[in-house]
C-alpha positions in Angstrom: -18.5 1.4 10.2 -18.1 0.5 6.5 -15.6 -2.2 5.5 -13.5 0.5 3.8 -13.5 2.7 6.9 -12.7 -0.3 9.1 -9.8 -1.2 6.9 -8.5 2.4 7.1 -8.9 2.4 10.9 -7.1 -1.0 11.3 -4.2 0.1 9.1 -3.8 3.3 11.3 -3.9 1.2 14.5 -1.2 -1.1 13.2 1.0 1.9 12.4 0.4 3.4 15.8 1.3 0.1 17.5 4.6 0.1 15.5 5.4 3.5 17.1 4.5 2.3 20.6 6.7 -0.8 20.1 9.6 1.3 19.2 9.1 3.4 22.3 8.7 0.2 24.5 12.1 -0.9 23.2 11.5 -4.6 23.9 10.4 -4.0 27.5 9.5 -7.4 29.0 6.1 -6.3 30.3 5.0 -3.7 27.7 6.1 -5.2 24.4 4.3 -8.6 24.4 0.8 -7.3 24.7 1.5 -4.7 22.1 2.8 -7.3 19.7 -0.2 -9.6 20.4 -2.6 -6.8 19.6 -0.8 -5.9 16.4 -0.9 -9.5 15.3 -4.7 -9.6 16.0 -5.2 -6.4 13.9 -3.0 -7.8 11.0 -5.2 -10.9 11.0 -8.3 -8.8 11.0 -6.9 -6.8 8.1 -6.2 -9.9 6.1 -9.8 -11.2 6.7 -11.5 -7.9 5.7 -13.1 -8.0 2.2 -10.9 -6.4 -0.4 -12.2 -3.0 -1.5 -11.5 -0.9 -4.6 -8.6 1.2 -3.6 -9.2 5.0 -3.5 -6.1 7.1 -4.3 -4.6 7.6 -0.9 -1.2 7.8 0.7 -0.4 8.5 4.4 3.0 9.7 5.6 4.1 9.3 9.3 7.2 11.2 10.3 9.3 11.1 13.4 12.5 12.9 14.4 13.6 16.5 14.6 10.7 18.1 12.6 8.0 16.4 14.8 6.6 17.3 18.2 5.2 14.0 19.2 1.6 13.6 17.8 1.0 17.3 18.3 2.4 18.9 15.2 5.1 19.0 12.5 7.3 21.7 11.2 5.3 23.4 8.5 8.3 24.2 6.3 9.4 20.6 6.5 5.9 19.3 5.6 5.8 21.7 2.6 9.3 20.7 1.5 8.7 17.0 1.6 5.2 17.1 0.0 6.1 19.3 -3.0 8.6 16.8 -4.7 6.3 13.9 -3.9 3.3 15.5 -5.6 5.5 16.3 -8.6 6.5 12.6 -8.7 2.8 11.6 -8.6 1.9 13.8 -11.5 4.9 12.8 -13.6 4.4 9.1 -13.1 0.7 9.3 -13.6 1.2 11.0 -17.0 4.0 8.6 -17.9 1.8 5.6 -17.1 -1.1 7.0 -19.1 0.7 8.5 -22.1 4.3 7.3 -22.1 7.6 8.9 -21.1 7.3 12.5 -20.0 9.6 15.2 -21.4 12.4 16.6 -19.3 10.5 19.8 -18.7 7.2 21.5 -19.5 3.6 20.8 -18.8 2.4 17.2 -18.5 -0.7 16.2 -20.4 -3.7 15.3 -18.1 -1.6 16.0 -14.9 -4.8 17.6 -13.3 -6.2 14.1 -13.0 -3.5 13.3 -10.5 -4.4 16.1 -8.2 -4.4 15.1 -4.5 -5.8 16.8 -1.4 -4.5 17.0 2.1 -7.4 15.3 3.7 -6.2 14.3 7.1 -3.7 14.5 9.9 -3.7 10.9 11.2 -2.5 10.2 14.8 0.9 8.7 15.1 4.4 10.2 15.2 2.6 12.7 13.0 0.7 11.9 9.9 -0.1 13.7 6.6 -2.9 12.1 4.5 -3.1 12.7 0.8 -6.1 11.4 -1.2 -8.6 12.0 -3.9 -11.9 11.6 -2.0 -14.2 12.4 -4.9 -12.7 11.2 -8.2 -14.5 12.2 -11.3 -13.5 9.1 -13.3 -13.2 5.6 -11.9 -10.5 4.5 -14.4 -8.2 7.4 -13.7 -8.8 7.0 -10.0 -7.7 3.3 -10.2 -4.7 4.3 -12.2 -3.7 7.0 -9.7 -4.1 4.4 -6.9 -1.7 2.2 -8.7 0.8 5.0 -9.2 0.8 5.8 -5.5 1.5 2.2 -4.6 4.2 2.1 -7.3 5.9 5.2 -5.9 5.7 3.8 -2.4 7.4 0.6 -3.7 10.1 2.8 -5.3 10.7 4.7 -2.1 10.8 1.5 -0.1 13.3 -0.1 -2.5 15.7 2.9 -2.3 16.1 2.1 1.4 16.7 -1.6 0.9 19.4 -2.4 -1.7 21.0 -1.4 -5.0 19.3 -4.5 -6.6 15.8 -3.7 -5.4 16.2 -0.1 -6.3 17.4 -0.9 -9.9 14.4 -3.2 -10.4 12.0 -0.6 -9.1 13.4 2.0 -11.5 12.4 -0.1 -14.6 8.9 1.4 -15.0 9.5 4.8 -13.5 9.8 8.0 -15.6 13.4 9.4 -15.6 11.8 12.7 -14.6 10.8 11.1 -11.3 14.4 10.5 -10.3 15.3 14.1 -9.6 12.2 14.7 -7.5 13.0 11.5 -5.6 16.4 12.9 -4.7 14.7 16.1 -3.5 12.2 14.1 -1.4 14.9 12.1 0.4 17.1 15.2 0.8 14.5 17.0 2.8 13.9 14.1 5.1 17.6 13.2 5.5 18.7 16.8 6.2 16.1 17.2 8.9 17.1 13.9 10.7 13.6 12.5 10.2 12.3 8.9 9.8 9.5 7.9 7.5 6.6 5.5 7.5 4.4 5.4 4.4 1.1 3.6 3.6 -0.4 3.4 0.1 -3.2 0.9 -0.4 -2.0 -2.3 1.3 1.7 -1.5 0.9 3.6 -0.1 3.8 7.1 1.3 3.8 9.2 2.1 6.9 12.6 3.8 6.9 14.4 4.8 10.0 16.9 7.7 9.9 19.8 5.6 9.0 17.9 4.0 6.0 16.7 7.4 4.9 20.3 8.6 4.6 21.3 5.4 2.8 18.3 5.9 0.4 19.3 9.5 -0.2 22.9 8.5 -1.1 21.7 5.7 -3.3 19.3 7.9 -5.2 21.8 10.8 -5.5 24.4 8.5 -7.1 22.0 7.1 -9.7 22.6 8.4 -13.2 20.2 8.7 -16.1 21.2 8.8 -19.8 18.6 9.7 -22.5 19.5 9.3 -26.2 17.8 8.8 -29.5 18.7 5.6 -31.4 17.6 3.8 -34.6 17.2 0.1 -34.9 16.3 -2.2 -37.9 14.1 -5.1 -37.2 10.5 -6.5 -37.3 7.7 -4.5 -35.8 5.6 -6.9 -33.7 2.6 -4.6 -33.2 1.2 -2.0 -30.8 -1.8 -1.9 -28.5 -3.5 1.6 -28.7 -5.4 1.1 -25.5 -2.2 0.8 -23.5 0.0 2.7 -25.9 2.5 -0.2 -25.8 4.6 -1.7 -28.6 7.0 -4.6 -29.3 9.9 -4.7 -31.7 12.4 -7.5 -32.6 15.8 -6.1 -33.8 17.8 -7.8 -36.5 20.2 -8.9 -33.8 17.3 -10.8 -32.1 16.7 -8.5 -29.1 13.1 -8.0 -28.1 12.3 -4.4 -27.2 9.0 -3.6 -25.4 7.9 -0.2 -24.3 5.5 2.7 -24.9 4.8 5.0 -27.8 6.1 8.4 -27.2 3.6 10.9 -25.8 4.0 13.1 -28.9 2.9 10.3 -31.3 -0.5 11.2 -32.5 -3.4 8.7 -32.6 -3.4 8.9 -36.5 0.3 8.0 -36.6 -0.1 5.3 -34.0 -2.9 3.7 -36.2 -0.7 4.1 -39.2 1.9 1.8 -37.5 -0.5 -1.1 -37.2 -0.3 -2.2 -40.9 3.5 -2.5 -40.4 3.0 -5.3 -37.9 5.3 -8.3 -38.6 7.1 -6.3 -41.3 10.7 -5.1 -41.6 11.0 -1.6 -40.2 13.4 1.1 -39.1 12.4 2.2 -35.5 13.5 5.5 -34.1 13.5 5.1 -30.3 14.3 7.1 -27.2 16.6 4.9 -25.1 16.5 5.7 -21.4 19.2 4.1 -19.2 19.4 4.4 -15.5 22.6 3.2 -13.7 23.1 2.8 -10.0 26.3 3.6 -8.1 27.2 -0.1 -8.2 26.9 -0.3 -11.9 23.5 -2.0 -12.2 21.6 -0.7 -15.2 18.0 -0.7 -16.4 17.1 0.4 -19.9 13.7 1.1 -21.4 12.4 2.5 -24.7 9.9 4.9 -26.1 9.0 4.5 -29.8 9.3 7.9 -31.5 8.6 6.9 -35.1 8.4 3.8 -37.4 9.4 3.5 -41.0 8.6 0.5 -43.2 11.3 -1.1 -45.3 10.6 -2.7 -48.6 14.0 -4.4 -48.4 17.3 -4.0 -46.6 18.0 -0.3 -46.3 15.1 1.0 -48.6 12.3 2.9 -47.0 8.7 2.3 -48.0 6.6 5.2 -49.1 4.6 5.5 -45.8 6.7 6.5 -42.8 4.8 6.8 -39.6 6.8 9.6 -38.1 5.6 13.1 -37.4 6.6 15.5 -40.1 
């Protein structure tokens, strides 16, 4: 068995032992050997050589939609996978190109295509992966997106603070699909366990309901703003920029997906010069009032002096 296959097998066994421990319910005879075996497997997993992560996520469900390890309600499975797959495509495109528009086709979303490649044993598992990626770089990026979304789902079941932090680098378009995802699970009285790469997330029915309520109450505000300051440069490989406002605030983010490569290159000579930046300001606020704000650079206009534009704006005409 290859190291990667062994790692996958051990991760599955750890998840299965979690299920058995829940069934054992701290039984004095059954629980100790199960815990001991799980610790042995976790130690083995830690000692296995690290492998390049293929894009792969496994869901394990329990509760009303599941018949033990025999099967899962097909309508439930379809209902929960559809918003997750939409989240994956949106976040992949946002990671690669910048913020995604509120609607419409997402550029290069086909690179985030996942297949249903397995039904792992457990409460009942659904495995999504990209077993034969055509491009190693996009495959690695997709793997990171899956882990990122798993962390987001996990944070939603933990606390307002962790959820607010996790939202910082997530496209605003993901939030609605996240609500749909939790609504399907919560309304069907199901619990969730999720594995992406080396990150695991486990939410019982109570925490699923808490997560759904937390996500449902989060609000997103999207508006266009203009700020004067010093453009501190952009990196075209990552599509990221930095800008220091006249008030001294440092703004970092991504160039908007509609900024062409020509206009992005035209921004570079304005590095360390006074500019007027036109930005999309995206603010997400949780029910407790915690806010996270990020920016997309829409256009940049050089200033010869206070209030006077230069002759070479870098906005789309």
